[in-house]
N, C-alpha and C positions, 0 to 999 in steps of 0.2 A: 524452392519457393513454397511448394504446397506443405512441406513439413513445418516450415515457419508459421504458416497460416494455421495449421493444426495446433501447434504449441500456443500461439497467441489466443486462439479460440478457447483452449482449455484454461488458460490463465484468466481470461475474461469470465468464463463460467464460474471459476472458483471465487473470483472477486465478487461477482453478483450474488452467488450463493451465500458467501460470508456476510455480505451486507444485509441480505434478507434474514439471515439468522440473528444478526444483531438487533434488527427491528422486532423480529418475532420474540426473541428472548426478553427484550425490554417490555413486551406486552404480556409476559408470563407464559412463555412457551414451555415445551417439555425440557427435561434436563439436558438432552443432547444438544439442543439449540444454544443453551447457555455455554456449553463447552466449546462449540464452534464459534460462538460470538467472542468468547475470551481469546481463543486462538487468533481470530481475525483482528481484534483490537491490538493484541500483542504484536502481530506481524506489522500492523500499521505503525505502531510506535517504533519498531525496529527500523522500518524504512525511513521514518521521519528523522530519527536520531542519526542514521547513517548519512542522510543528506546534509544534516547540520555539520557533522564532523568532517565530511568530505569537502565542504565549502571552506572550512578553516585551513585545511591542508594546502589549498591552492595558493594561499599566501596573499593574493592581491585584493580580495574582497571586491565589492561592486557587483555589476550585473554578470549573469552567466554567459552572455554573448561576447564578453570581452571588451565592450565599449566603455569609454570613460567620459566623464563630463569635463569639458574644458579643452 
């Protein structure tokens, strides 16, 4: 349980740090912030595209909880 908490805390810190670098780079930060911002935005695109393609593989469409109208 505590190992899971450590891993989730590390992921949260990476996400918050990446978002801070995106904002800082947009305001003209140092070159390393632009590199971190680019990596953060690329990772976000990968997650977004994997969620889209994963939804299509399910075949049924609709809500993710499995409910249907009607």
